[in-house]
DSSP file (Angstrom, degrees, kcal/mol; ACC not computed):
  #  RESIDUE AA STRUCTURE BP1 BP2  ACC     N-H-->O    O-->H-N    N-H-->O    O-->H-N    TCO  KAPPA ALPHA  PHI   PSI    X-CA   Y-CA   Z-CA
    1    1 A M     >        0   0    0      0, 0.0     4,-2.2     0, 0.0     5,-0.2   0.000 360.0 360.0 360.0 -45.3  156.6  105.7   95.7
    2    2 A K  H  >  +     0   0    0      1,-0.2     4,-2.5     2,-0.2     5,-0.2   0.890 360.0  52.1 -62.2 -37.7  156.5  102.1   94.5
    3    3 A E  H  > S+     0   0    0      1,-0.2     4,-2.3     2,-0.2    -1,-0.2   0.862 107.6  51.5 -67.2 -34.1  155.4  100.9   97.9
    4    4 A K  H  > S+     0   0    0      2,-0.2     4,-2.4     1,-0.2    -1,-0.2   0.914 111.7  47.1 -67.6 -41.3  152.5  103.4   98.0
    5    5 A L  H  X S+     0   0    0     -4,-2.2     4,-2.3     2,-0.2    -2,-0.2   0.906 113.8  47.6 -63.7 -41.9  151.4  102.2   94.5
    6    6 A R  H  X S+     0   0    0     -4,-2.5     4,-2.3     2,-0.2    -2,-0.2   0.887 111.3  50.8 -69.2 -36.6  151.7   98.6   95.6
    7    7 A S  H  X S+     0   0    0     -4,-2.3     4,-2.1     2,-0.2    -2,-0.2   0.905 111.9  47.4 -65.4 -40.6  149.8   99.3   98.9
    8    8 A K  H  X S+     0   0    0     -4,-2.4     4,-2.9     2,-0.2    -2,-0.2   0.885 109.8  53.5 -67.6 -37.0  147.0  101.1   96.8
    9    9 A A  H  X S+     0   0    0     -4,-2.3     4,-2.6     2,-0.2    -2,-0.2   0.928 110.7  46.4 -63.6 -44.0  146.9   98.1   94.4
   10   10 A Y  H  X S+     0   0    0     -4,-2.3     4,-2.4     2,-0.2    -1,-0.2   0.890 112.9  50.5 -63.5 -38.0  146.4   95.7   97.4
   11   11 A Y  H  X S+     0   0    0     -4,-2.1     4,-2.2     2,-0.2    -2,-0.2   0.923 112.1  46.2 -67.1 -44.0  143.7   98.0   98.8
   12   12 A I  H  X S+     0   0    0     -4,-2.9     4,-2.5     2,-0.2    -2,-0.2   0.916 113.0  49.9 -63.6 -43.9  141.9   98.1   95.5
   13   13 A A  H  X S+     0   0    0     -4,-2.6     4,-2.4     1,-0.2    -2,-0.2   0.915 111.2  48.7 -62.6 -42.7  142.1   94.3   95.0
   14   14 A A  H  X S+     0   0    0     -4,-2.4     4,-2.3     1,-0.2    -1,-0.2   0.898 111.2  50.6 -65.7 -37.8  140.8   93.7   98.5
   15   15 A L  H  X S+     0   0    0     -4,-2.2     4,-2.5     2,-0.2    -2,-0.2   0.899 109.8  50.3 -64.8 -41.6  137.9   96.2   97.9
   16   16 A V  H  X S+     0   0    0     -4,-2.5     4,-2.6     2,-0.2     5,-0.2   0.932 112.0  46.9 -60.9 -46.8  137.0   94.4   94.7
   17   17 A F  H  X S+     0   0    0     -4,-2.4     4,-2.2     1,-0.2    -2,-0.2   0.902 112.3  51.1 -63.4 -39.9  137.0   91.0   96.4
   18   18 A L  H  X S+     0   0    0     -4,-2.3     4,-1.0     2,-0.2    -2,-0.2   0.934 112.6  44.9 -64.2 -46.0  134.9   92.4   99.2
   19   19 A I  H >X S+     0   0    0     -4,-2.5     4,-0.8     1,-0.2     3,-0.8   0.929 113.5  50.2 -62.5 -45.6  132.3   93.9   96.8
   20   20 A A  H >< S+     0   0    0     -4,-2.6     3,-0.5     1,-0.3    -1,-0.2   0.866 109.8  51.2 -63.4 -35.6  132.2   90.8   94.7
   21   21 A G  H 3< S+     0   0    0     -4,-2.2    -1,-0.3     1,-0.2    -2,-0.2   0.701 109.2  50.9 -75.6 -17.9  131.6   88.6   97.8
   22   22 A C  H << S+     0   0    0     -4,-1.0    -1,-0.2    -3,-0.8    -2,-0.2   0.520  83.0 111.6 -95.7  -7.5  128.8   90.8   99.0
   23   23 A Q  S << S-     0   0    0     -4,-0.8     3,-0.1    -3,-0.5    -3,-0.0  -0.386  74.0-111.5 -70.8 145.1  126.7   90.8   95.8
   24   24 A Q        -     0   0    0      1,-0.1    -1,-0.1    -2,-0.1     3,-0.1  -0.485  38.3-103.7 -71.0 142.7  123.4   89.0   95.8
   25   25 A P        -     0   0    0      0, 0.0     2,-0.1     0, 0.0    -1,-0.1  -0.326  42.0 -95.6 -64.1 151.4  123.3   85.9   93.7
   26   26 A V        -     0   0    0      1,-0.1    -3,-0.0    -3,-0.1     0, 0.0  -0.443  52.9 -94.8 -65.3 139.0  121.5   86.2   90.4
   27   27 A S        -     0   0    0     -2,-0.1    -1,-0.1     1,-0.1   130,-0.1  -0.244  51.0-100.2 -60.5 146.7  117.9   84.9   90.8
   28   28 A G        -     0   0    0      1,-0.1     2,-0.3   128,-0.1    -1,-0.1  -0.031  28.4-118.6 -68.0 166.2  117.5   81.3   89.8
   29   29 A K        -     0   0    0    126,-0.0   128,-1.6     1,-0.0     2,-0.3  -0.708  33.3 -98.0-101.6 156.4  116.2   79.9   86.6
   30   30 A W  E     -A  156   0A   0     -2,-0.3     2,-0.4   126,-0.2   126,-0.2  -0.597  46.0-171.9 -73.6 133.2  113.1   77.7   86.3
   31   31 A Q  E     -A  155   0A   0    124,-2.4   124,-2.6    -2,-0.3     2,-0.4  -0.986  28.3-115.7-131.6 137.7  114.1   74.0   86.1
   32   32 A L  E     +A  154   0A   0     -2,-0.4   122,-0.2   122,-0.2     3,-0.1  -0.586  42.0 160.7 -68.6 124.3  112.1   70.9   85.4
   33   33 A V  E     +     0   0A   0    120,-2.6    13,-0.4    -2,-0.4     2,-0.3   0.559  60.0  20.7-120.9 -15.0  112.1   68.8   88.6
   34   34 A F  E     +A  153   0A   0    119,-1.4   119,-3.1    11,-0.2    -1,-0.4  -0.989  58.6 174.6-155.6 143.8  109.2   66.4   88.2
   35   35 A Q  E     -AB 152  44A   0      9,-1.9     8,-2.9    -2,-0.3     9,-1.4  -0.984  11.7-161.9-154.1 140.9  107.1   65.1   85.3
   36   36 A T  E     -AB 151  42A   0    115,-2.2   115,-1.2    -2,-0.3     6,-0.2  -0.870  22.4-126.8-113.6 155.0  104.3   62.5   84.8
   37   37 A D    >   -     0   0    0      4,-2.3     3,-2.1    -2,-0.3   112,-0.2  -0.269  45.3 -81.1 -87.9-174.5  103.3   61.0   81.5
   38   38 A K  T 3  S+     0   0    0      1,-0.3   110,-0.5   110,-0.2   111,-0.1   0.671 132.1  51.9 -65.4 -14.6   99.7   61.0   80.1
   39   39 A S  T 3  S-     0   0    0      2,-0.1    -1,-0.3   109,-0.1   107,-0.0   0.403 121.3-104.9 -98.4   1.2   98.9   58.0   82.4
   40   40 A G  S <  S+     0   0    0     -3,-2.1     2,-0.3     1,-0.3    -2,-0.1   0.528  72.7 143.1  88.7   5.4  100.2   59.6   85.5
   41   41 A N        -     0   0    0     84,-0.1    -4,-2.3     1,-0.1    -1,-0.3  -0.608  57.7-110.8 -80.5 138.9  103.4   57.6   85.7
   42   42 A V  E     +B   36   0A   0     -2,-0.3    -6,-0.3    -6,-0.2     3,-0.1  -0.518  42.9 165.0 -69.1 127.4  106.5   59.4   87.0
   43   43 A V  E     +     0   0A   0     -8,-2.9     2,-0.3     1,-0.3    -7,-0.2   0.454  65.6  31.0-121.2  -6.7  109.0   59.9   84.1
   44   44 A H  E    S-B   35   0A   0     -9,-1.4    -9,-1.9     1,-0.1    -1,-0.3  -0.959 109.7 -12.6-151.9 133.8  111.3   62.5   85.7
   45   45 A G  S    S-     0   0    0     -2,-0.3     2,-0.3   -11,-0.2   -11,-0.2  -0.175  79.0 -81.7  77.2-169.7  112.3   63.3   89.2
   46   46 A T     >  -     0   0    0    -13,-0.4     4,-1.9     1,-0.1     5,-0.1  -0.965  19.8-125.9-134.7 152.5  110.7   61.9   92.4
   47   47 A K  H  > S+     0   0    0     -2,-0.3     4,-2.9     1,-0.2     5,-0.2   0.873 112.7  56.2 -62.2 -38.9  107.6   62.9   94.4
   48   48 A Q  H  > S+     0   0    0      1,-0.2     4,-1.8     2,-0.2    -1,-0.2   0.867 106.5  49.4 -65.2 -34.8  109.8   63.2   97.5
   49   49 A E  H  > S+     0   0    0      2,-0.2     4,-1.9     1,-0.2    -1,-0.2   0.904 112.1  48.5 -69.0 -41.3  112.1   65.7   95.8
   50   50 A L  H  X S+     0   0    0     -4,-1.9     4,-2.1     2,-0.2    -2,-0.2   0.924 109.6  52.3 -60.2 -47.0  109.0   67.7   94.6
   51   51 A I  H  X S+     0   0    0     -4,-2.9     4,-2.6     1,-0.2    -1,-0.2   0.881 108.0  52.3 -58.6 -40.2  107.6   67.7   98.2
   52   52 A Q  H  X S+     0   0    0     -4,-1.8     4,-2.1     2,-0.2    -1,-0.2   0.894 107.3  51.0 -67.8 -37.3  110.8   69.0   99.5
   53   53 A Y  H  <>S+     0   0    0     -4,-1.9     5,-2.1     2,-0.2     4,-0.5   0.907 110.9  49.5 -63.3 -39.4  110.8   71.9   97.1
   54   54 A V  H ><5S+     0   0    0     -4,-2.1     3,-1.2     1,-0.2    -2,-0.2   0.937 112.0  47.9 -63.9 -46.3  107.3   72.7   98.1
   55   55 A R  H 3<5S+     0   0    0     -4,-2.6    -1,-0.2     1,-0.3    -2,-0.2   0.852 107.9  55.4 -63.5 -34.3  108.3   72.6  101.8
   56   56 A D  T 3<5S-     0   0    0     -4,-2.1    -1,-0.3    -5,-0.2    -2,-0.2   0.548 116.1-115.7 -78.8  -4.8  111.3   74.8  101.2
   57   57 A G  T < 5 +     0   0    0     -3,-1.2    -3,-0.2    -4,-0.5    -2,-0.1   0.699  53.7 163.4  84.4  19.9  109.1   77.5   99.6
   58   58 A H      < -     0   0    0     -5,-2.1    -1,-0.2     1,-0.1    99,-0.1  -0.478  45.2-107.5 -70.9 140.5  110.3   77.4   96.1
   59   59 A P        -     0   0    0      0, 0.0    97,-1.9     0, 0.0     2,-0.4  -0.422  41.0-156.8 -61.7 142.7  108.1   79.1   93.5
   60   60 A I  E     -C  155   0A   0     18,-0.2    18,-2.1    95,-0.2     2,-0.3  -0.977  16.0-175.0-130.9 137.2  106.5   76.4   91.3
   61   61 A R  E     -CD 154  77A   0     93,-2.3    93,-3.2    -2,-0.4     2,-0.4  -0.904  13.7-146.6-121.7 156.9  105.0   76.5   87.8
   62   62 A I  E     -CD 153  76A   0     14,-2.5    14,-2.5    -2,-0.3     2,-0.3  -0.965  14.5-173.2-123.9 141.8  103.2   73.7   86.0
   63   63 A G  E     +CD 152  75A   0     89,-2.6    89,-3.2    -2,-0.4     2,-0.3  -0.949   6.4 175.1-132.3 153.3  103.3   73.0   82.2
   64   64 A W  E     -CD 151  74A   0     10,-2.0    10,-2.9    -2,-0.3     2,-0.3  -0.978   9.2-160.7-151.5 158.5  101.5   70.7   79.9
   65   65 A E  E     - D   0  73A   0     85,-0.6     2,-0.5    -2,-0.3     8,-0.2  -0.984  12.6-151.2-144.6 150.8  101.4   70.1   76.1
   66   66 A S  E     - D   0  72A   0      6,-2.6     6,-1.9    -2,-0.3     2,-0.5  -0.975  21.0-172.0-123.6 114.3   99.2   68.6   73.5
   67   67 A M  E     + D   0  71A   0     -2,-0.5     4,-0.2     4,-0.2     2,-0.2  -0.916  32.0 102.0-114.7 131.2  101.1   67.3   70.5
   68   68 A G  S    S-     0   0    0      2,-1.0     3,-0.0    -2,-0.5    -2,-0.0  -0.646  93.6 -25.1-165.9-135.2   99.5   66.0   67.4
   69   69 A K  S    S+     0   0    0     -2,-0.2     2,-0.3     1,-0.0    -2,-0.0   0.854 142.7  21.1 -65.0 -31.8   98.8   67.5   63.9
   70   70 A T  S    S-     0   0    0      2,-0.0    -2,-1.0    34,-0.0     2,-0.4  -0.884  84.7-148.3-125.2 163.9   99.0   70.8   65.7
   71   71 A S  E     -D   67   0A   0     -2,-0.3     2,-0.4    -4,-0.2    -4,-0.2  -0.976  13.5-177.2-136.3 148.5  100.6   71.5   69.1
   72   72 A V  E     -D   66   0A   0     -6,-1.9    -6,-2.6    -2,-0.4     2,-0.4  -0.996   6.4-164.3-142.6 138.7  100.0   73.7   72.0
   73   73 A E  E     -D   65   0A   0     -2,-0.4     2,-0.4    -8,-0.2    -8,-0.2  -0.969   6.7-168.7-123.2 140.2  102.1   74.2   75.2
   74   74 A H  E     -D   64   0A   0    -10,-2.9   -10,-2.0    -2,-0.4     2,-0.3  -0.960   7.4-177.0-128.0 145.2  100.9   75.9   78.4
   75   75 A T  E     +D   63   0A   0     -2,-0.4     2,-0.3   -12,-0.2   -12,-0.2  -0.992  11.6 174.0-139.2 137.3  102.7   77.0   81.5
   76   76 A I  E     -D   62   0A   0    -14,-2.5   -14,-2.5    -2,-0.3     2,-0.2  -0.995  32.2-109.8-145.3 145.4  101.0   78.6   84.5
   77   77 A D  E     -D   61   0A   0     -2,-0.3    17,-1.3   -16,-0.2     2,-0.4  -0.496  36.1-117.7 -73.3 146.8  102.0   79.7   88.0
   78   78 A V  E     -E   93   0B   0    -18,-2.1    15,-0.2    15,-0.2   -18,-0.2  -0.707  22.6-167.8 -86.8 136.0  100.7   77.7   90.9
   79   79 A R  E     +     0   0B   0     13,-3.0     2,-0.3    -2,-0.4    14,-0.2   0.833  69.9   8.0 -90.6 -39.0   98.4   79.6   93.2
   80   80 A F  E     -E   92   0B   0     12,-1.5    12,-3.2     2,-0.0     2,-0.4  -0.992  65.1-154.6-151.3 134.6   98.2   77.2   96.2
   81   81 A L  E     -E   91   0B   0     -2,-0.3     2,-0.4    10,-0.2    10,-0.2  -0.910   6.8-172.5-118.9 142.5  100.0   73.9   97.1
   82   82 A T  E     -E   90   0B   0      8,-2.4     8,-3.2    -2,-0.4     2,-0.6  -0.998  12.1-156.1-132.2 130.2   98.9   71.0   99.2
   83   83 A I  E     -E   89   0B   0     -2,-0.4     2,-0.5     6,-0.2     6,-0.2  -0.933  19.9-160.2-100.4 120.4  101.0   68.0  100.3
   84   84 A A  E >>  -E   88   0B   0      4,-2.8     3,-2.3    -2,-0.6     4,-1.7  -0.891  63.2 -21.5-109.9 126.7   98.6   65.2  101.1
   85   85 A N  T 34 S-     0   0    0     -2,-0.5    -1,-0.2     1,-0.3    -2,-0.0   0.774 109.8 -75.0  52.3  31.7   99.7   62.2  103.3
   86   86 A E  T 34 S+     0   0    0      2,-0.2    -1,-0.3     1,-0.1   -35,-0.1   0.590 127.7  71.5  64.7  10.3  103.4   62.8  102.7
   87   87 A K  T <4 S+     0   0    0     -3,-2.3     2,-0.4     1,-0.2    -2,-0.2   0.614  84.8  48.5-134.9 -15.5  103.0   61.4   99.1
   88   88 A E  E  <  -E   84   0B   0     -4,-1.7    -4,-2.8   -40,-0.0     2,-0.5  -0.970  56.7-149.6-132.2 147.4  101.1   63.6   96.7
   89   89 A V  E     -E   83   0B   0     -2,-0.4    34,-2.1    -6,-0.2     2,-0.5  -0.958  10.1-163.5-115.6 129.4  101.3   67.3   95.8
   90   90 A F  E     -EF  82 122B   0     -8,-3.2    -8,-2.4    -2,-0.5     2,-0.5  -0.950   4.9-162.2-113.0 130.2   98.1   69.1   94.6
   91   91 A A  E     -EF  81 121B   0     30,-3.2    30,-2.3    -2,-0.5     2,-0.6  -0.950   7.9-152.7-120.5 114.1   98.6   72.4   92.9
   92   92 A M  E     -EF  80 120B   0    -12,-3.2   -13,-3.0    -2,-0.5   -12,-1.5  -0.760  24.2-145.5 -81.7 123.4   95.7   74.9   92.5
   93   93 A L  E     -E   78   0B   0     26,-2.5    26,-0.2    -2,-0.6   -15,-0.2  -0.482  24.3 -90.7 -88.8 159.0   96.3   76.9   89.4
   94   94 A E        -     0   0    0    -17,-1.3    25,-0.1    -2,-0.2    -1,-0.1  -0.476  55.7-102.6 -58.4 135.0   95.5   80.5   88.8
   95   95 A P        -     0   0    0      0, 0.0     2,-0.3     0, 0.0    23,-0.2  -0.329  47.8-174.7 -59.2 145.0   92.0   80.7   87.2
   96   96 A F  E     -G  117   0B   0     21,-2.2    21,-4.4    -3,-0.1     2,-0.3  -0.964  29.1 -99.5-140.5 158.8   92.1   81.2   83.5
   97   97 A W  E     -G  116   0B   0     -2,-0.3    19,-0.2    19,-0.3    17,-0.1  -0.616  43.1-110.7 -79.5 134.7   89.5   81.8   80.7
   98   98 A A  E     -     0   0B   0     17,-2.7    15,-1.4    -2,-0.3     2,-0.3  -0.339  42.6-167.1 -60.4 143.6   88.7   78.7   78.7
   99   99 A Q  E     -G  112   0B   0     13,-0.2    11,-0.1    -3,-0.0    -1,-0.0  -0.902  29.3-159.1-132.9 159.3   90.0   79.0   75.1
  100  100 A R  E     -G  111   0B   0     11,-0.5    11,-0.9    -2,-0.3     2,-0.1  -0.701  27.5-160.6-134.4  83.3   89.6   77.4   71.8
  101  101 A P  E     -G  110   0B   0      0, 0.0     2,-0.8     0, 0.0     9,-0.2  -0.345  14.6-136.9 -66.1 141.4   92.8   78.3   69.9
  102  102 A D  E     +G  109   0B   0      7,-2.6     7,-0.9     1,-0.1     3,-0.4  -0.880  28.8 172.6 -97.3 106.4   92.8   78.1   66.1
  103  103 A L        +     0   0    0     -2,-0.8   -32,-0.2     1,-0.2    -1,-0.1   0.223  53.3  89.5-102.7  15.1   96.2   76.5   65.5
  104  104 A K  S    S+     0   0    0    -34,-0.1     2,-0.2     3,-0.0    -1,-0.2   0.455  82.1  59.0 -92.2   0.7   95.9   75.9   61.7
  105  105 A S  S    S-     0   0    0      2,-0.4     4,-0.0    -3,-0.4     0, 0.0  -0.627  93.3-103.5-119.3 179.2   97.2   79.3   60.6
  106  106 A D  S    S+     0   0    0     -2,-0.2     2,-0.3     2,-0.0    -3,-0.0   0.567 105.9  57.7 -81.8  -8.8  100.4   81.2   61.0
  107  107 A T  S    S-     0   0    0     -5,-0.1     2,-0.7     2,-0.0    -2,-0.4  -0.872  86.8-120.6-117.2 156.2   98.8   83.4   63.6
  108  108 A L        -     0   0    0     -2,-0.3     2,-0.5    -4,-0.1    -5,-0.1  -0.859  27.5-174.5-101.5 115.2   97.1   82.4   66.8
  109  109 A S  E     -G  102   0B   0     -7,-0.9    -7,-2.6    -2,-0.7     2,-0.6  -0.914   8.0-157.6-107.9 131.9   93.5   83.3   67.1
  110  110 A I  E     -G  101   0B   0     -2,-0.5    -2,-0.0    -9,-0.2   -11,-0.0  -0.938   5.2-154.8-113.6 124.5   91.7   82.7   70.4
  111  111 A V  E     -G  100   0B   0    -11,-0.9   -11,-0.5    -2,-0.6     2,-0.1  -0.846  26.1-131.9 -93.7 107.6   87.9   82.4   70.5
  112  112 A P  E     -G   99   0B   0      0, 0.0     2,-0.4     0, 0.0   -13,-0.2  -0.349  15.0-155.8 -64.9 139.9   86.9   83.3   74.0
  113  113 A V  E     -     0   0B   0    -15,-1.4     2,-1.3     2,-0.2   -15,-0.2  -0.922  25.1-120.6-111.4 140.0   84.5   81.1   75.8
  114  114 A G  E    S+     0   0B   0     -2,-0.4    20,-1.9   -17,-0.1    21,-0.9   0.022  81.2  99.3 -76.4  35.1   82.5   82.6   78.6
  115  115 A S  E     - H   0 133B   0     -2,-1.3   -17,-2.7    18,-0.2     2,-0.5  -0.962  62.7-144.8-124.7 137.9   83.8   80.2   81.2
  116  116 A E  E     -GH  97 132B   0     16,-2.6    16,-2.7    -2,-0.4     2,-0.5  -0.867  22.8-142.1 -96.1 131.8   86.6   80.7   83.7
  117  117 A T  E     -GH  96 131B   0    -21,-4.4   -21,-2.2    -2,-0.5     2,-0.5  -0.816  16.6-173.4-101.0 131.8   88.5   77.5   84.3
  118  118 A N  E     + H   0 130B   0     12,-2.2    12,-2.3    -2,-0.5     2,-0.3  -0.987  13.6 178.6-124.4 122.0   89.8   76.4   87.8
  119  119 A W  E     - H   0 129B   0     -2,-0.5   -26,-2.5    10,-0.2     2,-0.4  -0.911  25.8-161.6-126.1 148.2   92.0   73.4   88.0
  120  120 A I  E     -FH  92 128B   0      8,-2.5     8,-2.4    -2,-0.3     2,-0.3  -0.986  19.9-167.3-121.5 119.3   93.9   71.4   90.6
  121  121 A L  E     -FH  91 127B   0    -30,-2.3   -30,-3.2    -2,-0.4     2,-0.3  -0.783   7.8-155.7-102.3 150.3   96.6   69.3   89.0
  122  122 A S  E >   -F   90   0B   0      4,-1.8     3,-2.0    -2,-0.3   -32,-0.2  -0.885  29.9-115.1-131.6 159.1   98.3   66.6   91.0
  123  123 A S  T 3  S+     0   0    0    -34,-2.1   -33,-0.1    -2,-0.3   -88,-0.1   0.545 114.2  62.0 -68.5  -5.0  101.6   64.7   91.1
  124  124 A N  T 3  S-     0   0    0    -35,-0.2    -1,-0.3     2,-0.1   -34,-0.1   0.265 121.8-103.3-102.0  10.4   99.7   61.5   90.4
  125  125 A G  S <  S+     0   0    0     -3,-2.0    22,-3.0     1,-0.3    23,-0.5   0.538  77.4 133.6  85.4   8.1   98.4   62.9   87.0
  126  126 A L  E     - I   0 146B   0     20,-0.2    -4,-1.8    21,-0.1     2,-0.4  -0.570  39.9-155.0 -91.9 156.1   94.9   63.7   88.1
  127  127 A R  E     -HI 121 145B   0     18,-3.0    18,-2.2    -6,-0.2     2,-0.4  -0.999   5.2-166.6-127.4 132.7   93.0   66.9   87.4
  128  128 A S  E     -H  120   0B   0     -8,-2.4    -8,-2.5    -2,-0.4     2,-0.3  -0.943  23.2-175.7-105.6 135.9   90.1   68.3   89.4
  129  129 A S  E     -HI 119 142B   0     13,-0.7    13,-2.9    -2,-0.4     2,-0.4  -0.975  23.5-173.3-141.9 156.2   88.2   71.1   87.7
  130  130 A M  E     -HI 118 141B   0    -12,-2.3   -12,-2.2    -2,-0.3     2,-0.5  -0.989  13.2-154.4-142.6 131.0   85.5   73.6   88.1
  131  131 A M  E     -HI 117 140B   0      9,-3.0     9,-2.9    -2,-0.4     2,-0.7  -0.918   2.6-156.6-110.3 131.6   84.1   75.8   85.4
  132  132 A V  E     -HI 116 139B   0    -16,-2.7   -16,-2.6    -2,-0.5     2,-1.1  -0.916  10.4-153.9-107.4 108.6   82.5   79.1   86.2
  133  133 A D  E  >> -HI 115 138B   0      5,-2.5     5,-1.7    -2,-0.7     4,-0.8  -0.708  11.8-175.2 -85.6 101.3   80.1   80.0   83.4
  134  134 A K  T  45S+     0   0    0    -20,-1.9    -1,-0.2    -2,-1.1   -19,-0.1   0.815  79.0  55.9 -69.8 -30.7   79.9   83.8   83.6
  135  135 A A  T  45S+     0   0    0    -21,-0.9    -1,-0.2     1,-0.2   -20,-0.1   0.881 120.6  27.9 -69.0 -39.2   77.3   84.1   80.8
  136  136 A N  T  45S-     0   0    0    -22,-0.2    -1,-0.2     2,-0.1    -2,-0.2   0.338 103.3-124.8-105.5   4.0   74.8   81.7   82.5
  137  137 A D  T  <5 +     0   0    0     -4,-0.8     2,-0.3     1,-0.2    -3,-0.2   0.919  66.0 129.1  50.6  52.8   75.9   82.4   86.1
  138  138 A T  E   < -I  133   0B   0     -5,-1.7    -5,-2.5     2,-0.0     2,-0.4  -0.914  50.3-143.4-133.4 159.4   76.5   78.7   86.8
  139  139 A I  E     -I  132   0B   0     -2,-0.3     2,-0.5    -7,-0.2    -7,-0.2  -0.990  10.6-164.7-125.1 133.0   79.2   76.6   88.3
  140  140 A I  E     -I  131   0B   0     -9,-2.9    -9,-3.0    -2,-0.4     2,-0.5  -0.979   6.6-161.7-119.6 122.7   80.0   73.2   87.0
  141  141 A N  E     -I  130   0B   0     -2,-0.5     2,-0.4   -11,-0.2   -11,-0.2  -0.897   3.8-157.9-108.7 132.5   82.2   70.9   89.2
  142  142 A Y  E     -I  129   0B   0    -13,-2.9   -13,-0.7    -2,-0.5     3,-0.1  -0.851  20.0-116.5-109.7 142.9   83.9   67.9   87.7
  143  143 A K  E     -     0   0B   0     -2,-0.4   -16,-0.1     1,-0.1   -14,-0.1  -0.373  48.9 -82.7 -69.1 153.0   85.2   64.8   89.7
  144  144 A P  E     +     0   0B   0      0, 0.0     2,-0.3     0, 0.0   -16,-0.2  -0.350  61.7 167.2 -58.2 138.4   88.9   64.2   89.7
  145  145 A D  E     -I  127   0B   0    -18,-2.2   -18,-3.0    -3,-0.1     2,-0.1  -0.961  45.5 -75.2-148.8 159.9   90.0   62.3   86.6
  146  146 A L  E     -I  126   0B   0     -2,-0.3   -20,-0.2   -20,-0.2   -21,-0.1  -0.410  37.6-141.5 -60.0 130.5   93.2   61.5   84.8
  147  147 A F        -     0   0    0    -22,-3.0    -1,-0.2     2,-0.1   -21,-0.1   0.881  20.6-146.5 -64.2 -37.7   94.4   64.6   83.0
  148  148 A G        +     0   0    0   -110,-0.5  -110,-0.2   -23,-0.5    -1,-0.1   0.457  66.0  82.2  86.8   2.2   95.5   62.6   80.0
  149  149 A L  S    S-     0   0    0    -24,-0.2    -1,-0.2  -112,-0.2    -2,-0.1  -0.947  91.1 -90.0-130.7 155.2   98.5   64.8   79.1
  150  150 A P        -     0   0    0      0, 0.0   -85,-0.6     0, 0.0     2,-0.5  -0.391  40.3-149.6 -59.1 139.4  102.1   64.9   80.5
  151  151 A I  E     -AC  36  64A   0   -115,-1.2  -115,-2.2  -114,-0.2     2,-0.4  -0.970   8.1-161.4-116.9 126.1  102.4   67.3   83.4
  152  152 A K  E     -AC  35  63A   0    -89,-3.2   -89,-2.6    -2,-0.5     2,-0.5  -0.897   3.3-156.1-108.8 134.2  105.7   69.1   84.0
  153  153 A W  E     -AC  34  62A   0   -119,-3.1  -120,-2.6    -2,-0.4  -119,-1.4  -0.955  12.0-166.4-112.0 121.5  106.5   70.7   87.4
  154  154 A F  E     -AC  32  61A   0    -93,-3.2   -93,-2.3    -2,-0.5     2,-0.4  -0.878   1.9-162.8-111.8 142.4  109.1   73.5   87.3
  155  155 A V  E     -AC  31  60A   0   -124,-2.6  -124,-2.4    -2,-0.4     2,-0.8  -0.954  19.7-131.8-123.4 141.2  110.9   75.0   90.3
  156  156 A K  E      A   30   0A   0    -97,-1.9  -126,-0.2    -2,-0.4  -128,-0.1  -0.837 360.0 360.0 -92.5 113.6  112.7   78.3   90.5
  157  157 A K              0   0    0   -128,-1.6    -1,-0.1    -2,-0.8  -127,-0.1   0.429 360.0 360.0 -97.1 360.0  116.0   77.4   92.2
């Protein structure tokens, strides 16, 4: 009787280890892997590491913040990625509606502006932008320029 119980215990233990070993890993968390300062200088990570994450197909988000008397932080999924000349990464962001948040109260009020914003942010701190003015049916294209805020690149590992 003792041997049957012991045999069942070994069988159950083996089954538990088998099931535990076959489970899918928990999906990764978003981690900061690269950052530039407001002048486009690298302050965290390396461009080569960022390029490798892009090549490996990791999901990428970009964030930026404006800190002063009031502060605002944004994070957005990247829609399309380009590696140029093995040294820069360009990220086309999901289009979003231009906003003018009122940050002086305890609630956040957003005054919609009739323009859709389209940006490409790059690992060298530059931003290319295009505004689609829906109200006036026009498109305004801006030349690449220094973004002027720190840009954070997050990867889901």
